[in-house]
VMD Tcl script that draws the C-alpha trace (Angstrom):
set ca {
  {148.24 86.00 73.32}
  {148.04 87.55 69.86}
  {148.24 91.32 69.48}
  {144.71 91.25 68.04}
  {143.43 89.54 71.20}
  {145.22 92.09 73.39}
  {143.67 94.91 71.31}
  {140.23 93.32 71.59}
  {140.59 93.06 75.39}
  {141.66 96.70 75.67}
  {138.81 97.83 73.44}
  {136.20 95.90 75.45}
  {137.49 97.18 78.79}
  {137.78 100.79 77.60}
  {134.32 100.74 75.94}
  {132.72 99.50 79.17}
  {134.99 100.65 82.00}
  {132.83 99.20 84.78}
  {132.22 95.45 85.16}
  {130.28 93.42 84.34}
  {131.05 93.84 80.65}
  {129.27 92.30 77.70}
  {131.56 89.72 76.08}
  {130.69 87.20 73.40}
  {132.49 83.91 74.08}
  {132.53 82.96 70.38}
  {134.38 86.19 69.56}
  {137.09 85.38 72.10}
  {137.40 81.78 70.81}
  {137.88 83.17 67.29}
  {140.72 85.37 68.52}
  {142.31 82.57 70.60}
  {142.37 80.29 67.54}
  {144.39 82.89 65.61}
  {147.32 81.77 67.73}
  {149.43 79.06 66.07}
  {150.07 77.33 69.38}
  {146.35 77.04 70.18}
  {145.59 75.68 66.72}
  {148.39 73.16 67.12}
  {147.23 72.02 70.57}
  {143.64 71.61 69.40}
  {144.42 69.74 66.17}
  {147.19 67.56 67.65}
  {145.15 66.31 70.60}
  {141.99 65.93 68.56}
  {143.80 63.74 66.00}
  {145.42 61.81 68.83}
  {142.05 61.28 70.52}
  {140.40 60.09 67.32}
  {143.29 57.69 66.69}
  {142.98 56.20 70.15}
  {139.21 55.87 69.80}
  {139.44 54.17 66.39}
  {142.18 51.77 67.49}
  {140.43 51.19 70.84}
  {137.21 50.12 69.18}
  {139.00 47.50 67.06}
  {141.51 46.23 69.66}
  {139.49 44.27 72.23}
  {142.55 43.38 74.36}
  {143.54 46.96 75.15}
  {140.21 48.64 74.62}
  {139.88 50.22 78.09}
  {143.41 51.61 78.03}
  {143.11 52.99 74.51}
  {139.71 54.54 75.17}
  {141.10 56.09 78.37}
  {143.98 57.65 76.42}
  {141.46 58.81 73.81}
  {139.34 60.50 76.45}
  {142.39 62.14 78.02}
  {143.56 63.41 74.61}
  {140.08 64.72 73.85}
  {140.08 66.63 77.14}
  {143.52 68.07 76.31}
  {142.14 69.31 72.99}
  {139.79 71.56 74.98}
  {142.72 73.68 76.24}
  {142.03 76.59 73.81}
  {138.41 76.70 74.95}
  {139.42 76.77 78.64}
  {141.88 79.59 77.87}
  {139.16 81.51 76.02}
  {136.80 80.99 78.96}
  {139.40 82.37 81.39}
  {139.93 85.42 79.17}
  {136.17 85.94 78.80}
  {135.71 85.90 82.59}
  {138.66 88.24 83.03}
  {137.20 90.73 80.53}
  {133.78 90.57 82.19}
  {135.00 91.19 85.74}
  {138.63 92.31 85.58}
  {140.39 95.60 85.25}
  {143.51 96.90 83.53}
  {146.49 97.80 85.66}
  {150.06 98.79 84.92}
  {152.68 96.50 86.44}
  {156.22 97.76 87.00}
  {158.97 95.22 86.32}
  {161.34 94.89 89.26}
  {163.56 92.12 87.93}
  {163.69 90.25 84.66}
  {165.71 87.60 82.85}
  {165.18 87.06 79.15}
  {165.73 83.65 77.58}
  {165.93 83.86 73.81}
  {164.12 81.61 71.38}
  {166.08 78.65 72.77}
  {163.43 78.30 75.51}
  {161.17 75.30 75.00}
  {158.68 76.25 77.73}
  {155.86 77.17 75.34}
  {155.34 77.07 71.60}
  {155.32 80.86 71.50}
  {158.60 80.94 73.45}
  {160.26 78.96 70.65}
  {159.62 81.93 68.39}
  {159.63 84.91 70.77}
  {161.74 83.80 73.69}
  {160.48 84.19 77.23}
  {160.97 86.84 79.91}
  {160.76 85.78 83.55}
  {160.92 87.92 86.62}
  {158.91 89.85 89.19}
  {156.66 92.82 88.73}
  {154.84 95.05 91.18}
  {151.11 95.35 90.68}
  {149.14 98.09 92.48}
  {146.99 96.72 95.35}
  {148.53 93.28 94.88}
  {152.23 93.63 95.52}
  {155.13 91.72 94.00}
  {154.22 88.80 91.70}
  {156.27 86.49 89.53}
  {155.62 86.60 85.79}
  {156.45 84.84 82.54}
  {155.83 86.58 79.22}
  {156.32 84.87 75.83}
  {154.84 87.66 73.72}
  {156.72 89.08 70.70}
  {157.76 92.05 72.85}
  {159.25 89.88 75.64}
  {162.83 90.75 74.66}
  {162.11 94.46 75.21}
  {161.15 94.04 78.87}
  {163.72 95.49 81.24}
  {163.80 96.53 84.89}
  {161.54 99.54 85.35}
  {159.41 98.69 82.30}
  {155.66 99.27 82.53}
  {153.48 96.40 81.32}
  {149.75 96.82 80.84}
  {147.93 93.79 82.27}
  {144.39 92.54 82.59}
  {143.82 91.23 86.12}
  {140.78 89.53 87.61}
  {139.14 90.76 90.80}
  {140.52 87.88 92.84}
  {144.02 88.49 91.34}
  {144.08 84.84 90.23}
  {144.42 85.42 86.47}
  {146.83 87.96 85.02}
  {147.10 88.49 81.25}
  {149.91 90.70 79.90}
  {148.54 92.98 77.16}
  {151.41 95.17 76.00}
  {154.58 96.96 76.93}
  {154.14 100.67 77.51}
  {156.82 102.92 76.07}
}
mol new
graphics top color blue
foreach p $ca { graphics top sphere $p radius 0.5 }
foreach p [lrange $ca 0 end-1] q [lrange $ca 1 end] { graphics top cylinder $p $q radius 0.2 }
display resetview
């Protein structure tokens, strides 16, 4: 999540403290596409899908297989939109909490788990969330290397506690 997206989330939640909040999906998509990893996923899978479709139309022997791969690739290219939809729903109905980190292990930029982790590294561990208890987390934000035991992380959490989005590290 980009820092601009985290700021936008905080602004929306603080401007309208009680759900349901007014959120424009297009605005969230615009912020999601500022992330290099989301741009890469969208463009890569879209090009892959178009390639499979073009080849599938001309190759009669493997047409079904190629068109199937094309459809799958096209669906994968929708990942940024699904992420934006999850964030939009979380902003509409969720609330901001402060999680306290109980244990953490930081893997530097050698981690290949996500595209952002290649640049920022990734912090894994457990944090305690009020009303929810102890939950495992993974954070690949630019501030991941600053997370330590006892750190306070501001998170956006949905009402059903299904989606948790780390926003920033409190000092």
